[in-house]
C-alpha positions in Angstrom: 25.9 -16.3 -16.2 22.2 -16.8 -16.3 20.6 -18.5 -13.1 18.3 -21.5 -14.0 14.7 -20.7 -13.7 12.5 -22.7 -11.1 9.1 -24.1 -12.0 7.4 -21.0 -10.5 9.2 -18.5 -13.1 8.7 -20.6 -16.2 5.4 -20.1 -18.0 3.3 -23.2 -18.8 4.0 -23.3 -22.4 7.8 -23.9 -21.4 7.4 -26.5 -18.7 8.1 -29.3 -21.1 11.7 -28.0 -21.7 12.2 -27.3 -18.0 11.5 -31.2 -17.4 13.8 -32.1 -19.8 16.9 -30.2 -18.2 19.2 -32.2 -15.8 18.6 -31.6 -12.4 21.4 -29.9 -10.1 23.5 -32.0 -8.1 21.9 -32.7 -4.8 18.3 -31.7 -5.9 14.8 -33.2 -7.1 11.9 -32.7 -8.8 8.9 -32.6 -6.7 5.1 -31.3 -6.7 6.4 -27.9 -5.7 9.2 -27.7 -8.1 13.0 -28.5 -8.0 13.9 -28.7 -3.9 17.2 -29.8 -2.3 17.2 -33.8 -1.6 16.6 -33.4 2.1 13.8 -31.2 1.7 10.1 -33.0 1.5 7.1 -31.8 -0.6 4.2 -32.5 2.3 0.7 -31.7 2.3 -0.1 -28.7 4.8 -2.7 -31.0 6.8 0.0 -33.2 7.8 2.1 -30.4 9.2 -0.6 -28.4 11.1 -4.1 -28.3 12.3 -6.5 -25.7 11.5 -9.3 -23.7 13.4 -11.9 -21.7 11.1 -13.0 -18.3 13.0 -16.7 -18.2 14.5 -19.6 -17.6 12.6 -20.4 -14.1 12.4 -24.0 -14.4 13.9 -21.8 -16.1 17.1 -21.1 -12.5 18.3 -23.9 -10.1 18.9 -23.8 -6.3 18.7 -23.7 -6.0 22.4 -20.5 -7.9 22.5 -18.6 -5.6 21.0 -16.8 -2.6 22.3 -13.6 0.0 22.1 -10.5 -0.9 23.5 -11.3 -4.7 24.5 -10.2 -7.9 23.2 -9.2 -7.5 19.7 -10.8 -9.5 17.1 -8.3 -10.2 14.1 -10.0 -10.3 10.5 -7.9 -10.2 7.2 -8.0 -6.4 7.1 -6.0 -6.6 10.4 -3.2 -8.6 8.9 -0.5 -6.4 6.9 2.9 -7.3 5.7 3.1 -10.0 8.0 2.1 -7.9 11.0 -1.2 -8.0 13.0 -2.4 -4.5 13.3 -5.9 -4.2 15.3 -8.3 -1.7 15.4 -9.7 -0.1 18.5 -13.5 -0.3 17.1 -13.3 -4.3 16.4 -13.0 -5.6 19.8 -15.2 -7.1 22.3 -15.8 -7.7 25.7 -13.4 -9.8 27.8 -16.6 -11.4 28.9 -17.8 -12.6 25.3 -14.3 -13.5 24.6 -14.1 -15.9 27.4 -16.8 -17.8 25.7 -14.6 -18.4 22.5 -11.7 -20.0 24.1 -11.0 -22.1 21.0 -10.8 -19.0 18.9 -8.4 -17.1 21.2 -4.7 -16.8 19.9 -1.7 -18.5 21.3 2.1 -17.5 20.5 3.8 -19.5 17.4 0.4 -20.0 15.7 -0.2 -18.6 12.3 -3.4 -16.6 11.6 -4.8 -16.3 8.1 -6.9 -14.3 5.9 -9.4 -16.7 4.3 -11.3 -13.8 2.4 -10.4 -11.4 -0.4 -6.9 -11.1 -1.5 -4.6 -14.5 -0.4 -1.5 -13.9 1.7 -2.5 -12.2 4.2 -1.0 -14.2 7.4 1.0 -13.1 10.3 2.3 -15.2 13.2 0.8 -14.6 16.4 3.5 -13.1 19.1 3.2 -13.0 23.2 1.6 -9.6 23.3 -1.3 -11.2 20.9 -2.2 -13.8 23.5 -6.1 -14.2 23.8 -6.9 -12.0 21.0 -9.7 -13.3 19.0 -9.8 -14.8 15.5 -12.3 -13.3 13.4 -15.1 -14.8 11.2 -13.0 -13.9 8.3 -9.8 -15.6 9.1 -8.4 -18.9 10.3 -5.6 -20.2 12.9 -2.9 -22.6 11.4 -1.5 -24.4 14.3 2.1 -25.6 13.4 3.4 -29.2 14.4 6.3 -29.7 16.7 8.3 -29.9 13.3 7.4 -26.9 11.7 8.9 -23.2 12.6 5.9 -20.8 12.6 7.9 -18.0 10.8 8.9 -20.2 8.2 5.2 -21.1 7.7 4.1 -17.7 7.4 6.9 -16.9 4.8 5.4 -19.9 2.7 1.9 -19.2 3.2 2.4 -15.6 1.9 4.6 -16.6 -1.0 3.6 -16.1 -4.7 3.5 -19.8 -5.7 1.2 -20.5 -2.7 -1.0 -17.8 -3.5 -1.5 -18.8 -7.1 -2.4 -22.0 -5.9 -4.8 -21.0 -3.7 -6.2 -19.0 -6.5 -6.2 -21.8 -8.8 -8.7 -23.8 -6.7 -11.1 -21.1 -6.8 -11.3 -20.2 -10.7 -14.8 -19.4 -11.2 -15.5 -18.4 -7.9 -16.7 -14.4 -7.7 -14.5 -14.3 -4.4 -11.9 -16.3 -3.2 -12.9 -18.1 0.3 -10.3 -20.3 1.6 -11.7 -23.5 3.5 -9.7 -25.9 5.7 -9.7 -28.5 2.8 -8.2 -26.4 0.4 -5.3 -25.4 3.0 -5.1 -28.7 4.3 -4.6 -30.2 0.8 -1.9 -27.8 -0.1 1.5 -29.3 -0.8 4.3 -27.2 0.5 8.1 -27.5 0.8 9.3 -28.7 4.3 13.2 -28.3 4.9 14.6 -29.7 8.3 13.4 -27.3 11.4 16.9 -25.5 11.8 17.1 -24.6 8.0 13.6 -23.4 8.4 14.6 -21.2 11.5 17.6 -20.1 9.3 15.6 -18.9 6.4 13.1 -17.1 8.8 15.7 -15.3 10.5 17.0 -14.4 7.6 14.1 -13.0 5.8 13.0 -11.2 9.4 16.5 -9.3 9.5 15.5 -7.8 6.1 11.9 -6.9 7.5 13.9 -5.3 10.3 15.8 -3.1 8.0 12.6 -2.5 5.8 11.1 -1.3 9.1 14.1 1.1 9.8 13.9 2.5 6.4 10.2 3.2 6.7 10.5 4.9 10.3 13.6 6.9 9.1 11.2 8.1 6.0 8.4 8.8 8.4 10.5 10.8 10.3 11.9 12.9 7.3 8.0 13.6 6.2 7.3 15.2 9.6 10.7 17.1 9.6 9.4 18.5 6.2 5.9 19.2 7.6 7.3 20.8 10.5 9.7 22.9 8.5 6.6 23.9 5.7 4.7 25.0 9.1 7.5 27.4 10.0 8.5 28.8 6.6 5.2 28.8 4.8 3.7 31.0 7.5 6.8 33.5 7.4 7.4 32.5 11.6 10.9 31.3 10.3 12.4 33.7 8.0 15.3 32.4 5.7 18.5 34.7 5.8 18.2 37.7 3.7 14.6 38.0 3.7 12.6 41.0 5.6 9.0 42.7 5.7 5.6 41.9 6.0 3.7 38.8 4.1 0.2 39.3 3.1 -2.8 36.7 3.4 -4.7 36.4 0.5 -7.7 34.1 -0.7 -6.6 31.5 -2.6 -8.6 32.4 -5.6 -7.2 35.6 -5.8 -3.7 34.3 -6.8 -4.2 31.3 -8.7 -7.1 29.7 -10.9 -8.3 26.5 -10.5 -11.0 23.9 -12.2 -12.8 20.8 -11.2 -12.9 18.1 -13.7 -16.1 17.0 -15.5 -18.2 14.0 -14.8 -17.8 12.2 -18.0 -20.0 9.2 -18.2 -19.5 5.7 -18.9 -20.8 5.6 -22.0 -18.4 8.0 -23.1 -15.5 5.6 -22.0 -13.8 3.9 -25.0 -11.0 1.7 -25.4 -8.3 4.0 -26.4 -7.9 7.6 -27.4 -7.1 10.4 -24.6 -6.7 9.1 -21.0 -9.1 10.6 -18.0 -7.5 11.3 -15.1 -9.3 10.4 -12.0 -8.4 11.1 -8.3 -7.3 7.4 -7.7 -4.4 8.4 -10.8 -3.0 10.5 -8.3 -0.5 8.8 -5.8 2.6 8.9 -4.0 2.9 12.7 -5.3 3.0 11.5 -9.0 0.3 10.9 -11.4 0.1 7.0 -12.1 -1.5 6.4 -15.5 -0.3 2.6 -16.3 -3.1 0.8 -15.1 -6.0 3.0 -16.4 -8.4 1.6 -18.4 -10.6 4.8 -18.7 -10.6 6.9 -22.0 -12.0 9.6 -24.0 -12.1 9.7 -27.8 -9.8 12.2 -29.3 -12.7 13.8 -30.9 -14.7 14.5 -27.7 -11.3 15.4 -25.9 -10.2 18.1 -28.5 -13.8 18.7 -28.8 -16.3 19.7 -26.3 -14.3 18.6 -23.2 -11.0 20.5 -24.6 -11.3 23.1 -21.8 -10.5 20.2 -19.5 -7.4 19.3 -21.1 -4.6 19.0 -18.6 -1.7 21.5 -19.7 2.1 20.7 -18.6 3.1 22.2 -15.3 -0.4 22.1 -13.9 -1.0 21.3 -10.2 -3.3 18.6 -9.8 -5.1 17.1 -6.5 -7.2 14.7 -5.7 -10.5 16.1 -4.3 -12.7 13.0 -3.2 -12.1 10.1 -1.2 -9.2 11.1 0.3 -7.9 10.6 4.0 -6.4 13.9 5.7 -3.4 12.0 6.8 -2.2 10.8 3.2 -3.4 13.9 1.6 0.2 15.1 0.9 0.4 12.2 -1.3 -2.4 13.1 -3.6 -0.8 16.3 -4.8 1.5 16.3 -8.2 2.7 18.2 -11.1 1.5 17.2 -14.4 4.5 16.5 -16.5 4.9 16.6 -20.5 5.2 12.8 -20.5 1.7 12.6 -19.3 -0.1 14.3 -21.8 -2.6 14.0 -23.4 -4.7 13.8 -20.5 -8.3 14.7 -19.8 -9.4 15.6 -16.1 -12.5 13.6 -15.1 -14.2 13.4 -11.9 -12.6 13.8 -8.5 -9.6 15.9 -9.7 -8.7 19.8 -9.6 -6.1 21.6 -11.5 -4.3 24.8 -10.3 -2.8 27.6 -12.7 -0.5 30.1 -10.6 -0.5 33.9 -11.3 3.1 34.2 -11.3 3.4 37.7 -10.3 2.0 37.1 -7.3 2.3 33.5 -6.7 4.9 30.7 -7.7 4.0 27.2 -8.7 6.1 25.6 -6.6 5.3 27.7 -3.8 1.9 26.5 -4.1 2.6 23.2 -4.7 3.8 23.0 -1.0 1.1 24.7 0.2 -1.5 22.3 -0.7 0.7 19.3 0.8 1.1 21.1 3.8 -0.8 21.3 7.3 -1.9 24.6 6.7 -3.9 23.7 3.6 -5.2 20.1 5.3 -6.7 22.5 8.4 -8.5 24.9 6.2 -9.7 22.4 3.9 -10.8 19.9 6.7 -12.9 22.3 8.1 -14.8 23.1 4.6 -15.2 19.8 3.0 -17.7 17.4 3.5 -17.2 13.7 5.0 -15.6 12.5 8.1 -12.7 9.7 7.0 -12.7 10.8 3.6 -12.7 14.4 2.5 -14.5 15.5 -0.4 -14.5 19.2 -1.7 -14.6 21.2 -4.7 -14.2 25.3 -5.9 -16.5 26.5 -3.5 -14.7 25.0 -0.5 -11.3 26.6 -2.2 -12.7 29.7 -2.2 -12.7 30.2 1.7 -8.9 29.2 1.7 -6.3 31.7 3.0 -2.6 31.6 1.8 0.4 33.6 3.4 2.3 35.2 0.7 5.8 36.7 0.7 5.5 40.2 -1.1 9.0 39.4 -2.8 8.5 36.2 -5.2 12.6 35.4 -4.4 11.4 34.4 -0.7 8.9 32.0 -2.2 11.7 30.7 -4.5 14.0 30.2 -1.8 11.2 28.4 0.5 10.5 26.3 -2.6 13.9 25.5 -2.9 14.6 24.4 0.7 11.7 22.0 0.5 12.6 20.6 -2.8 15.6 19.3 -1.4 14.0 18.0 1.7 11.7 15.9 -1.1 14.9 14.8 -3.1 16.2 13.4 0.3 13.2 11.5 0.9 12.8 10.2 -2.6 16.3 8.8 -2.3 15.3 7.2 0.7 12.1 5.5 -0.5 14.0 4.4 -3.5 16.6 2.5 -1.4 13.7 1.3 0.3 12.2 0.0 -3.3 15.5 -1.7 -3.6 15.3 -3.4 -0.6 11.7 -4.6 -0.7 13.1 -6.1 -4.4 16.3 -7.7 -2.5 13.7 -9.3 -0.2 11.5 -10.7 -2.7 14.7 -12.3 -4.4 15.6 -13.4 -1.2 12.5 -15.5 -1.0 12.3 -16.9 -4.1 15.9 -18.3 -3.4 15.7 -19.4 0.0 12.5 -20.7 -0.1 13.1 -22.7 -3.0 16.5 -24.0 -1.5 18.2 -22.5 -4.4 20.5 -20.8 -1.6 21.1 -22.8 1.4 21.8 -21.4 4.7 22.8 -24.5 6.9 
């Protein structure tokens, strides 16, 4: 049986039909949609007080230090957690002058610039940290649970409501007036706590899954370090390995710089470094094309072939580099290379594609390219840097195959864990929709 849709799920053109449907017993229609009869729709200003972070000019260059009192801005709020940066801190003496902006447990800090929905509950370990100029403190009243309020403020319906008030603005800047006038659902306090606990349990499961995936990735990197150097040999293989220059065993090519004036609305998709993510080629969101005439004409030598190994060569952080290597698949084609990409073709008499693929993901490659590339926080490199890269090769390609098989099996395991994590994330989103609207009751 199909579930009835909430107001937030129904397109505006169908709202009249929605309003004409009978309400479920025990529910009522409100400004925030259909909610249980014992819930209330209240303005947030009636349920909390607010404090906007200090003006940027209030803090001086001399106030900043390393490993001092953290200053929390929107960039420091991720997935409901506060993640400070060591460089964005001030001295204790400077923080003492801003007592009204210092964080206390059970407050909610919310970003008021950029992407809406960034917010987190202040925990005991955050006591005394400083609300940054791009943030705002929300102090719940005694009848409001901070964890529940954080879930509401990060929900899709609230984000949409905030964005609607900023139509026409070049950048959303949340202020106290907008937040105070926001109407939200307010269940009884025990139910607020039960909802927050249920969602926190799912968050704990997600955190455990993330930790396991990170562990498996670390094991894979350690395994690559052993197998790709020959320090650990698989059963049945012996003999010497050779150290060769990368350019002697494979061919590589950097993408051209297609000019903006050459972009078209349709045709052959252009591949940029940003389209390589998570070990795959992601083209769904690209809006850059080149005409078929140019793609199969002057740019035909840059058309990607099935089985090419592609890497992003610009704007890549060294710790995420393993995610910026991918195989081109037939389903991705036709595809034309553009800036910040390099493709590889192997000489299969000496080097197999899977072996090269894992080498490009490994710390062995990272360490070498990190010394050659320009940039500090983000790497930028090209064919000239690749000519100086060494690769260790078993003389027998069967050993390359055996090594690649071991690492491929590890990839399969990691992919399965990532898929399970995505299912958990989807479950969490569904739970939020049901719990925050009262469709499912916990008490």
